[in-house]
N, C-alpha and C positions, 0 to 999 in steps of 0.2 A: 504493499499499499504506499502511495506517495505521501510526501510530507504534508501537502495541502489537504489531502484526503484525511489524514490522521487528525489534522487541526479541525476539520469540519466535524468529525466524530466527537472530538473532545469538547467542542463548543456545544454540540447537541447534548452530550451527557451532562455538561454543567447546567444546561437548561432544565434537565430532569431533576437534578438534585438541589437546585438553588433554593427551593422552598425549605429544605431541611438544614442546609448550611447557613442560610441567611436568617433563619428564624429559630434560634436556639431555645427560645422560651415557649415553644409549642408544648401544650400538655399532651399526655399520652393519647387521649382520645382523638384529639385533632391530628396528631401525627399518624395514628393508625388509619383514620379516615382518608387522609391525604395519600397514604401509601396505597390503600385499596383502589382509590380513584386512578392513580398512575398506572397500577398494574392492569386495570380493566380497560384503559384507553387503547385505541389504535394509533400508532405513531408512524410517521414517515422518517425512518431511521436512515441517515446518510450512508450511501454505498452499501446498503443491505436490503435484502428482500423481506426481512422480518418486520412485523408491525406491532409486536407486543414485547413487554419488558417484565421480567419476574422480580419478585420482592428481594431475593438474595442478590440479584444483579445490582439493583439500586442501592442496597445496603453496602455492597462491595465498593461501588463508586464513591459513596459518601466517605467510607473509611479510607480509601486511597487518597482522596482529595484532602481530607483533614490531616492524615499522617504526613503528607508531603508539605505541610505548611500552606495549604490553599494554592498550590501551583497547578495551572491549567494543564501542564505537560503530564501530570499524573493520570489524566483521563485519556491519554493516547491509547488506542487499541493494540493488543498483542495478537498477531495474526495466527490462525490455525492452518495446518497443512491440509486439512480436509474441509476447509471453509466452503459453505454452500451446500453441504450434504448432511443427511441425517444418519448418525452413526448406527442407530438401532433399526432403521428401515431400509430394506433392500428394494430393488425395483418391483418385485412381485408384491410386497406389502404395500408399497405406494399405490400400485394399481388397484389393489383391493379397497384401500381407503377411498380412492377417487370413485370407484364403482358404487361403494356403499353410500357415499354422499349423493351421487347421481340418483340412486334409487330412493334415498330418504332425505330430500333437501331440507325438510323442516324438523328433522330429529336432532336431539341434543348429542353432544359428544359422549356422555356416559351411555346413552342408549346405543350409539354406534359401537362403542367398545364392547358392550354386552353381545351385540350381534357378531362381532369379530371372534369372541370367545367361543361362540357356538359353531363357528365355521372351521372345519378341519384344515383348510388351506391357509388360514390366517396365522400370523406369527404368534408364538407362545405368549409373549408378554410385551405390551406396548403401554406406556404411561399416558395418562390423559394430557399431560403437558406436551408430550411429543405430538399427539394428534392435534392439539390446539395450534402448535407452531406450524405443523404441516398444512392445516386448513388455512391459516392466515397467510402463509407464503403463497398458496395457490388460489387465494380469493374464494375459498369454499365455506367460509363462515356464514351462519344464518343472518339475514338482514335484521337489524334491530327494529323493534316495533314500539309504538306508543309515543307520546309527546315527551320532549326533553324537559327536565325540571330546571327552570331558570329562576334565579333568586337575585334580588337586589343586594348589592354588596358595597362596602366602603372600607378602605384601608383604616386600620386602627390608629396609626400614628403618621405624622408628616414625614414625607420622603420614604414612606414604606413602599409606595407605588406611584409612578407617574404614568399618565396617558399622553400619547402624542398622535397627532394626525395633521393632514394638510387640507387647507380650504382654498378653493379658487377665488382669487381676489379680483379687484378692478383692473382695467387696462390703464397703465400709466407710462410716462416717458422714462425710458431707460437711459443708461449712460451714453449709448450710441445715438441718442436723440430720437429713436423710434418708439412708437407706441406698442407695447406688448402686455399680455396678461401677467399679473403678479400672483404669487402663491404664498399664503400665510402658513408658516410652519410654527406650531405652538406646542408647548408642554404644560400639562396640568397636574398638580399634586392631588391625588385622589382623595386624601383625607380632608384637606382644607379648601380645595378648589382654587388655591393660589396658582397663578401662572408664573412659573419660574422664568420663562423667557418665551417671547413670541416675536416673529419678524416676518416681513414680506420679502420674498426672493423672486428672482427672475425665472426660476425653474424649481421643479420638485425632485431634482436629482439627488444622488447620494452625497455629492459634494455640498449641496446646500443644506441637506439635513444634518450632516456631520458638523457643519459650522454652527447651526442653531443648537445642536445638542451640546457642543462644547461651551457655548455661551450660557446655556441653562445651568450646567454644572459649575461654572465659575461663579454664578450669581447665588445659587441656593444649595450648594453641596450635592452629594450623590444619593440617588434613590437606591433602594434595594431591588426594585423591579421596574422595568420599562415595558408598558403595554402598548403595542402598536398594531397597525393594520398589516395587510399582506402584500403591499406594493413592493416594487423592485428595490426602492431605497431602503425599506424596512427589512429586507431579507438579504442585503448585501453582505458579503464576507467581511468587509471593512467594519460595518456596524457590529456584526457578531463578534469579531475579534476584539474590538475596542470595549464593548460592554463586558465581555467575559474577562478581559485582562483587568478591568476595574472592579470585578466582583459584582456586576449588575446583571440580574437575570433578565433576559430578553424574552418577552411573552408575546405571542401573536394571536390576534382575534381569529376565531374560526371563520373560514370563507363563507360569504353570503349570510353572516349572522352579525349584523352591526349593533345588536342590543348591548353588548359589553362596552361599547364606546359612547354610551349615552351622555355621559357628563361633558366630554369635550365637544360632542356634537351640539349640545345645548349652549356651550360657550360660543361656538361659531355662529349659532343663531343670534346670540346677543350681539356679536360683532357686526353682523349684517344689519340688524334692526336698530342698534344704538350708536355704533361708531361710524360705519361707512356713510350713512345719510348726511352726517355732518362734516365729512371730509371735503375740503375745498381746494386741495393742492392738485398738482399735475405730475409730479415726478415721484420716482420710487423713494428717494431720500425723504421727501416731504411726507410721503405716506408713512414711512417708518417712524419719523419724528413725531407725527401726530398720534400714531398708534401707541408709542411708548408713553406719551404723556397721558393719554386716555387710560391706559392699562394701570398705571401706578397712581394716578390721581382719582380715578373713578372706580374701575372694576375691582382692583385688589383692596381698595379701602372702602368698599360699600358692603353693607350687611347682605349676606346671601340668604335667599328665601328658604333654603332647606336647612342650612346649619345654624341660622340665627346669629352668626358672627360674621365679621369681615374675614375674607380669606387670609389677609395678613395677620390678624389677631389669632386666628385659629392655627395658623402655621407656627407663629412664634411661641404659642402656648406649649408646644411640644418640642422646643428647641433642643432639649437634652437628648433627643432621639436622632438628631441630624449627624450625618457623617460628612466631614469636610472633604473637599476635593484635594487630591495629593498635589504636592508642589510640582511634580513632573507631569501634570495632567496633559499638557500639550504633546508630550512624547507618546501617550497612549492613542493619540489620534493620527499617528503617522501611517502612511501606506507601508505595506510589507510585501516585497516581491523577491523571487528567487532568481539568481543569475549565476552563471559559471565564469570563473576567472580564466581568461584565455591564456594561451601559452606565452604571449607577449605581455602578460600581467594586466591587460586591459579588461574593463568591464563596461558594457554598453547599457545605458539606462535612458530611455526616452530621447534617443539621438544624442545623448551626452556621453563622452568617453572619459572614463576614470581609470586611475592607476590603483591596482590592488597589491597586496603583500605577495612577495615571491613565494612564501611558504604555502600559499593557498592556491597556487596555479593548478588548474584542473578541478578545483573543488566547487561544489554548489554552495553559495553563500546567500545570506539574507541581507537585503538592503531596506533600510527604514528611512523614510523621508516624507516631507510635506509637499503638497502640490506646488510646483514652481520654485521650490527652495533647494536647488541643486548644489548650493554651497554647503549644505549640512546633510549629507547623505551618510548615514552610519552603517558600517559593515559589521555583521555578526556571523560567527561560524561556531556551531555546536554550543550555543548559549553564551559564547565569549565575545565581547565587543573588541573590535580592532580600530575603533576610533572613526573619525570622519574622513571620507575619501577626498582626494584632490583630482581635479580634472587634468587630463593629459595636456602638457605644453609641448607641442611638436618641435618648437624652436630649441628648447632646452634639451630634449631627447636627442636632437640631431647632433648635439655636442657630447653625448655620452658614449664612451666605448668601454670595453672590458679589458683589464690587464690580464697577465698570464695566470693569475689566481681567480679570475672571473669576478673581480671586484670592479664596481663602477668608477670611472675616472672622467672628470670634466676636462674637455679639450678646449684650449683657448681659441678665440676667433682667428688668430693668426695661423693656426695649424690647418694644413690642407690635407684632406684624406688622400691616400694613395690611389692611383688610377684604378678604377673598377671597384674600389672599396667604399662601402657606406657606413658612416657612423649611425648611431640610433640603436645600437645593440641593447640600450637600456630599456627599450620598449618590451 
């Protein structure tokens, strides 16, 4: 399994266990109910055909994460040689299971197991867990019936959970002088209804969302959970990696079920009915300036009809629960890409050419950087930092040759290479 695939799996596993590691004060009953819900759910597991997770697996992930000092790398998968196969099911047994399900599509797994025991051609012993996994993998489980139990919820403390979404805003003049649609990216604290940050952007891309997310963390500290929709920006690897490295659980709303985002949708309705009608500016900057003034002078400081308090007062009342953002917060928002150090020590990144360490020639390394900040590209290999890279200077490299010990030597401008010989061996 490739490094990026292992990272995808680790981020997914953190999303499963985050309720247990971020909520140490859960009483036994709540913890047990949460465990049963997670074991009963169908999951889209990265790079796997399985859709269910067992209790012992979740407990093992929690133990690995806590024993490692809460390091994301502890959740990397360990590959099996027989991955994708069922150790106790041969091809004949698999065919029997498929045939029984075809003949009895509405029967339960225990009933099918009993039928297998009465069949002389069936395997001697198959556990119900194996049959469940087999049926899940081959989409043979019975369809669920009845209405889903939906209940109103509210986070118990400030910064326990934030909601975030995007609202289509008015057309305004952008920096290039053209009229384009704006997009409001906002975050709401579920407990207090405070808006940690909100701003209008020229797009709803991952880059815009990450900028808004960073501003929110700088202003109000870090939430334990971030509840978002299923758009491409909300499912980007960059957001998943950033939230996981900060210990923030990333939760996604179920597709086509917007009920869980009711609070922030109600806020957007307030923006449309109370803020936008009074806006008289024409540019994106004027829109953001007016929105920030309205947000902090009116919305956050006005009594909420549901809580009976102003969002700001309700947020500050639980200030002892807040987690401050780390001093190196900006570093958590860097892009992370993999590159190979070429034989001439060069590394290519977004059409920029950098010089890498000689000792890492031929190695796959990680490059961490911010968009358009190519003067601060950090190189890491096997979790060790090699500092910031320098871009290749071809004029200096032209004057570099190697002596008989293969050490670099700078040649003066007056020195002329021998006919047919090129300096630049330093590359």
